[in-house]
C-alpha positions as CSV (number, residue, x, y, z in Angstrom):
1,X,-23.3,-17.5,61.1
2,X,-26.2,-19.0,59.4
3,X,-26.3,-18.5,56.1
4,X,-30.0,-19.0,53.9
5,X,-29.3,-19.8,50.0
6,X,-31.4,-17.7,48.4
7,X,-33.9,-19.4,45.8
8,X,-34.2,-18.2,41.9
9,X,-36.9,-15.9,41.8
10,X,-39.3,-14.4,39.5
11,X,-40.7,-10.9,39.7
12,X,-43.9,-10.4,37.6
13,X,-45.7,-7.3,36.6
14,X,-48.8,-9.1,37.2
15,X,-51.2,-6.0,36.5
16,X,-51.3,-1.9,36.9
17,X,-54.0,-0.4,38.7
18,X,-52.6,3.5,38.2
19,X,-50.3,5.0,36.5
20,X,-46.3,3.7,35.9
21,X,-44.3,6.4,34.6
22,X,-41.0,4.1,34.5
23,X,-42.6,2.8,32.7
24,X,-43.0,-1.0,33.5
25,X,-46.0,-3.3,31.3
26,X,-48.3,-5.7,32.6
27,X,-46.1,-9.0,31.5
28,X,-42.5,-7.2,32.0
29,X,-39.9,-9.4,35.1
30,X,-37.4,-10.1,36.1
31,X,-35.4,-12.5,38.1
32,X,-33.2,-12.8,41.7
33,X,-30.6,-15.2,41.2
34,X,-28.4,-15.5,44.9
35,X,-28.1,-12.3,44.9
36,X,-27.7,-11.0,41.3
37,X,-30.4,-8.6,39.7
38,X,-31.0,-10.5,36.4
39,X,-33.2,-8.2,33.9
40,X,-33.6,-8.6,30.7
41,X,-32.9,-6.6,27.7
42,X,-35.8,-4.3,27.4
43,X,-37.3,-4.1,30.4
44,X,-37.2,-1.6,33.7
45,X,-37.4,-2.5,37.1
46,X,-38.0,0.2,39.6
47,X,-35.9,0.5,42.4
48,X,-38.5,1.8,44.7
49,X,-40.8,-1.6,43.6
50,X,-37.1,-3.5,44.6
51,X,-36.2,-1.8,47.5
52,X,-40.1,-2.7,49.1
53,X,-39.9,-6.5,47.9
54,X,-36.4,-7.7,49.1
55,X,-36.5,-8.3,52.7
56,X,-39.0,-11.2,51.8
57,X,-36.5,-12.2,49.3
58,X,-34.4,-14.2,51.8
59,X,-37.2,-16.4,53.3
60,X,-38.8,-17.2,50.6
61,X,-36.7,-20.0,50.3
62,X,-37.7,-21.1,54.0
63,X,-41.3,-20.3,53.6
64,X,-42.7,-24.0,54.1
65,X,-40.7,-24.6,57.2
66,X,-42.7,-21.8,59.1
67,X,-45.2,-21.1,61.4
68,X,-48.2,-21.6,60.7
69,X,-50.4,-17.5,60.3
70,X,-46.9,-16.9,59.3
71,X,-47.4,-13.8,56.7
72,X,-45.2,-14.5,54.3
73,X,-46.5,-17.8,53.8
74,X,-49.3,-15.7,52.3
75,X,-46.5,-13.8,50.6
76,X,-47.9,-13.5,46.5
77,X,-48.2,-10.2,45.4
78,X,-45.8,-7.2,46.8
79,X,-47.6,-3.5,45.4
80,X,-45.3,-0.9,44.3
81,X,-45.2,1.8,47.3
82,X,-46.0,4.3,44.9
83,X,-49.4,6.0,45.2
84,X,-50.5,6.5,42.1
85,X,-48.9,3.5,40.2
86,X,-50.5,0.5,41.7
87,X,-48.1,-1.7,40.1
88,X,-48.9,-5.1,41.4
89,X,-46.0,-7.9,41.2
90,X,-46.3,-11.4,41.5
91,X,-43.1,-13.8,42.8
92,X,-42.2,-16.8,42.6
93,X,-39.9,-19.3,43.3
94,X,-38.5,-21.1,39.9
């Protein structure tokens, strides 16, 4: 079995084009450190947005070794799955 070590990932609310009722605010962020979710005090994390991003977290570490044209190579943002929220999150390896 091959285990992929996950990188530290910073997820930041970059913009909100709709209405988030959680609420999250532009600039809010959290970190993924391995299998741990690190949330700064006073910050909210939407579980629906988080679950939509989770499948790509492990593969971000090997993005540079993927074939040209692989969709993960172009992933820098995720949108909340709530059609009214339209919250745009930026994903960064840190």
